[in-house]
C-alpha positions in Angstrom: -0.3 -21.2 5.0 0.3 -17.6 6.6 -1.1 -16.7 10.0 -3.0 -13.5 10.1 -5.2 -11.5 12.3 -8.3 -12.9 10.7 -7.1 -16.5 11.0 -5.1 -18.6 8.4 -5.5 -18.1 4.8 -4.0 -19.8 1.7 -1.4 -17.9 -0.2 2.2 -17.4 -0.8 4.3 -15.0 1.4 7.4 -12.9 1.0 7.8 -12.9 4.8 11.3 -12.2 6.0 12.2 -14.8 8.7 13.2 -13.3 12.1 13.4 -14.8 15.6 11.0 -12.3 17.0 7.3 -11.6 16.4 6.8 -8.4 14.3 5.0 -5.4 15.7 1.2 -6.0 15.3 0.8 -3.7 12.3 -2.3 -1.9 10.8 -1.9 -0.7 7.2 -4.3 2.3 6.7 -5.9 4.1 3.9 -7.1 6.9 6.1 -10.6 8.5 6.2 -10.7 11.1 3.5 -12.1 14.8 3.4 -15.3 16.4 2.1 -15.8 16.3 -1.8 -13.4 13.4 -1.9 -12.6 12.0 -5.2 -10.0 9.3 -5.8 -8.0 7.3 -8.4 -5.3 4.8 -8.4 -4.8 4.8 -4.7 -4.5 8.5 -4.4 -6.8 11.3 -2.9 -7.5 14.7 -4.2 -10.3 17.4 -3.9 -12.6 17.1 -6.8 -16.4 17.1 -7.4 -17.8 15.1 -10.1 -21.1 13.3 -10.9 -19.4 10.1 -10.4 -17.0 9.1 -7.5 -14.4 6.5 -8.0 -12.9 4.2 -5.1 -9.8 2.1 -6.1 -8.2 -0.7 -4.2 -5.4 0.1 -2.0 -3.1 -2.2 -3.9 0.3 -0.9 -2.6 -0.8 -1.4 1.1 -2.0 -5.0 0.4 1.5 -6.4 -0.5 3.3 -5.7 2.8 0.1 -6.7 4.7 0.4 -10.0 3.3 4.1 -10.2 4.2 3.6 -9.6 8.0 2.1 -12.0 10.4 -0.7 -10.5 12.4 -1.1 -7.5 9.9 -4.4 -6.1 8.8 -5.5 -3.7 5.9 -8.0 -1.2 6.8 -9.5 0.9 4.0 -11.3 3.8 5.6 -10.9 6.4 2.9 -14.5 6.3 1.4 -16.3 7.1 4.6 -15.4 10.1 6.5 -17.5 8.9 9.5 -15.0 6.1 10.1 -12.6 8.6 11.7 -13.7 7.6 15.3 -13.8 3.9 14.6 -10.4 4.0 12.9 -8.9 5.7 16.0 -10.5 3.0 18.2 -9.1 0.3 16.0 -5.6 1.5 16.3 -5.7 1.0 20.0 -5.0 -2.6 19.4 -1.9 -2.2 17.2 1.8 -1.4 17.7 2.5 -0.1 14.3 0.4 2.1 12.0 1.4 2.4 8.3 -0.7 5.2 6.7 -0.8 5.8 3.0 -0.7 9.6 2.4 -1.0 12.0 -0.5 -0.2 15.6 -0.9 -3.8 17.1 -0.8 -4.6 14.7 2.1 -1.5 15.1 4.1 -2.7 17.8 6.6 -5.8 15.6 7.4 -3.7 12.5 7.7 -1.4 14.2 10.1 -4.3 15.1 12.2 -5.8 11.6 12.5 -2.3 10.2 13.1 -2.0 12.7 16.1 -5.5 11.6 17.3 -4.4 7.9 17.1 -1.1 8.7 18.9 -3.1 10.5 21.6 -5.3 7.3 22.1 -2.5 4.8 21.9 0.8 6.7 22.9 3.0 3.6 22.4 2.1 3.0 18.8 4.8 3.6 16.1 3.6 5.6 13.0 5.1 5.1 9.5 3.9 7.3 6.5 4.2 5.8 2.9 3.2 7.0 -0.5 4.2 9.8 -3.0 4.1 12.7 -0.8 6.7 11.4 2.0 8.8 9.9 -1.0 9.2 13.4 -2.4 9.4 15.4 0.6 10.5 13.0 3.4 12.6 15.7 5.4 9.8 18.4 5.1 7.2 15.8 6.2 9.2 14.6 9.2 9.9 18.1 10.4 6.3 19.4 10.0 4.7 16.4 11.6 6.5 15.1 14.7 3.9 12.3 15.0 5.5 10.5 12.1 8.3 8.2 13.3 9.6 7.0 10.0 8.8 7.8 6.3 9.2 5.1 3.7 10.3 6.3 0.4 9.3 4.8 -3.0 8.6 1.1 -3.1 8.0 0.5 0.7 7.1 -3.3 0.8 10.5 -4.6 2.2 11.4 -1.3 4.2 8.2 -1.4 6.4 8.4 -5.2 6.9 12.0 -4.9 8.1 11.0 -2.0 10.4 8.1 -4.0 11.8 10.4 -7.1 12.5 12.8 -5.0 14.5 15.7 -4.6 12.0 18.1 -1.8 13.3 16.8 1.5 11.8 20.1 2.5 10.4 20.3 -0.8 8.3 16.8 -0.4 6.6 17.1 0.9 3.2 14.8 3.5 1.7 13.6 5.1 4.8 14.0 8.5 6.5 13.6 9.2 10.3 14.6 11.9 12.9 17.7 11.4 15.0 19.1 14.0 17.5 16.8 16.6 16.0 17.9 16.1 12.5 16.4 14.0 9.6 18.5 11.0 8.5 18.0 9.5 5.0 19.1 5.9 4.7 20.3 5.0 1.1 17.6 4.2 -1.4 16.4 0.7 -1.7 16.8 -0.8 -5.1 13.6 -1.5 -7.1 12.3 -5.0 -6.4 13.3 -7.3 -9.2 11.5 -10.6 -8.3 7.8 -9.6 -8.3 6.8 -13.3 -8.1 8.2 -13.2 -4.5 5.6 -10.8 -3.3 2.3 -12.1 -2.0 -0.9 -12.1 -3.9 -2.9 -9.0 -3.0 -6.2 -10.9 -3.7 -5.5 -13.0 -0.6 -5.5 -9.9 1.4 -8.5 -8.4 -0.3 -10.6 -11.6 0.4 -9.8 -11.4 4.1 -9.8 -7.5 4.9 -11.9 -6.0 2.1 -15.3 -6.0 0.5 -14.9 -6.0 -3.2 -18.4 -4.7 -3.7 -17.4 -1.3 -2.0 -15.0 -0.5 -5.0 -16.3 1.4 -8.1 -14.7 3.0 -11.2 -16.9 4.4 -13.8 -15.1 2.6 -16.8 -15.0 -0.8 -15.2 -17.9 -3.3 -14.6 -19.1 -3.6 -11.1 -18.0 -5.5 -9.0 -14.5 -5.5 -10.3 -11.1 -6.5 -8.8 -7.8 -4.7 -9.5 -4.3 -6.1 -9.4 -0.9 -5.5 -10.9 1.1 -7.7 -13.2 4.0 -5.3 -13.7 5.6 -2.4 -12.0 7.5 0.8 -13.3 7.5 2.6 -16.6 10.5 3.7 -18.7 8.7 6.9 -19.9 9.6 10.2 -18.3 6.2 11.8 -18.5 6.0 15.0 -16.3 2.3 14.6 -15.7 2.3 11.1 -14.3 2.7 10.6 -10.7 3.7 6.9 -10.1 6.9 6.2 -11.8 8.5 9.4 -10.5 7.5 8.8 -6.9 6.8 5.2 -6.1 7.2 2.5 -8.6 10.3 3.8 -10.5 11.3 3.6 -14.1 12.7 0.1 -14.3 10.0 -2.0 -16.0 9.5 -5.3 -14.1 6.8 -8.1 -14.7 5.5 -11.1 -13.1 5.6 -14.5 -14.6 2.8 -16.0 -16.5 2.5 -18.9 -14.0 2.2 -16.5 -11.0 -0.4 -14.2 -12.7 -2.4 -17.2 -13.7 -2.3 -18.8 -10.2 -3.7 -15.5 -8.7 -6.4 -15.2 -11.3 -7.5 -18.7 -10.8 -7.8 -17.9 -7.0 -9.5 -14.7 -7.6 -12.2 -16.2 -9.9 -12.8 -18.9 -7.2 -12.9 -16.2 -4.4 -15.5 -13.9 -6.2 -17.5 -15.8 -8.8 -19.8 -12.7 -9.0 -17.0 -10.4 -9.9 -17.7 -8.9 -13.5 -14.2 -7.6 -14.3 -10.7 -8.2 -13.4 -8.5 -5.1 -14.1 -4.5 -5.2 -14.5 -3.9 -1.7 -13.3 -0.4 -1.6 -14.5 1.5 1.7 -15.3 2.5 0.6 -18.7 1.1 -2.8 -19.5 2.2 -2.7 -23.2 5.6 -1.2 -22.6 7.6 -4.3 -23.9 5.4 -6.1 -26.2 7.7 -9.2 -26.8 7.8 -9.7 -23.1 4.0 -9.7 -22.6 3.7 -13.3 -23.9 5.4 -14.1 -20.6 3.6 -11.7 -18.4 -0.1 -12.3 -18.2 -2.5 -15.0 -19.5 -4.3 -14.4 -22.6 
């Protein structure tokens, strides 16, 4: 059992043991902007007949790893800005998932949060700060730390008080300059990560998510990470998940799927939102249930 802001919930955890309580952490998909359209955890300006709202899967993993943490997805409702700022008064660390088109607005809401709660630490994660960590930190003084690429363990270690110079995969300011700690190796043991569905159940309403090509309501999760291809048009392997292809075990995926079907008997579709699900066909027999 893992203690959380919402009580106790059943599920495994990749929690890193420390002697002190971690910073009380809010993982935030921030309120978006007018003409919002989104896909696969990102945000960009587009106007279509049908909007799409995807799960904040990347934020759900470290949320499940930190005692007392909460995941707040405020991106589909712009009116949640004031509510989000009020919510952040109760937290010691804000972890905000940003994107390039949303970065200026994300900085503005981070500044408003800092004005409301001057003691809060603010970390930005996501593709934009992975590619441009120095530029992001120098442009936005409100950001205390930028986590590059896979940020699961980096942000957990930061919240748990590990010396900042010893945390792999982060960038931060020191004496007026930006320091880039060495990259963190890609996560090999995906089974050690928590089940995102436990966090969804506690912190999200699955009926709020909609993607036109999926039945509604749906639940989205990953069974693999990474993609060996070098496609220039694709965002994720180049900026976040990396190119090494890694998979969860059949047993681990089956356990999460069994829980998910029990959590939401009314869900009509479960979507494995993997970068390259069929990358290594011989390995798939050990990757996901048939």
